[in-house]
N, C-alpha and C positions, 0 to 999 in steps of 0.2 A: 344512026341507031339510037332510038330514044330509050329511056330507062325501062319501060315495060318490056320492050323487045330483049333488052339485056338480061333482065331478071328471068324472062322466059327461057332464054338460051342457057343461062347458068343452071336453072332448075332442070331442064331436059338433060343437060350433061351430067348433072349429079345423079339423077334417077337412072340414067343409062349405066353409070358406073356402079351404083348400088345393086342393080339388078343382075350384074355379072356374078358368076359363082366365085367364091372366095379364092379357090386355087387358081382360077384364071387371072384374077387381079394380081395375085402374088407372082405368077409367071410373067405377066406384063411388066411389073415393077422390076423384076430381075433382068429382063431383056433390056429395059431402058438403062439400068445400072451398068450392065455389061457393055453397052454401046458407048458409054461416056469415055472420053479421053482421060488419061491420068491427070491427077490434080495439078502436078507441077506444070504440065503442058497447058492446061486450061487457064491457069492463073498467070503464068509468066511467059508463055511462048515456048519456042523451040530450044533456045540456048540452054536454059537450066536443065532441060530434059537431056540434051546431048552431053553436058558436063556430068550429070548424074550417072548416066550409063557408061561414060568413058572412065570415070573413077571406079565404078563397080567392075568393069572389065579388067582394069589395072590391078585391083585387089585380088582377083581370082588367079592371076598369073603368078 
């Protein structure tokens, strides 16, 4: 892919994004945000996630 094709692709993507209604863009952003895994899990893996919920469960008892 040469630079002209890349610029064309980026421009088309940007125009497509801008032409969407504002509420549709917000809805799309919210869906992406909701689909993400929690930060602890993304950054450090499963173990800190398990410890965190284990300690939370112990505090509730």
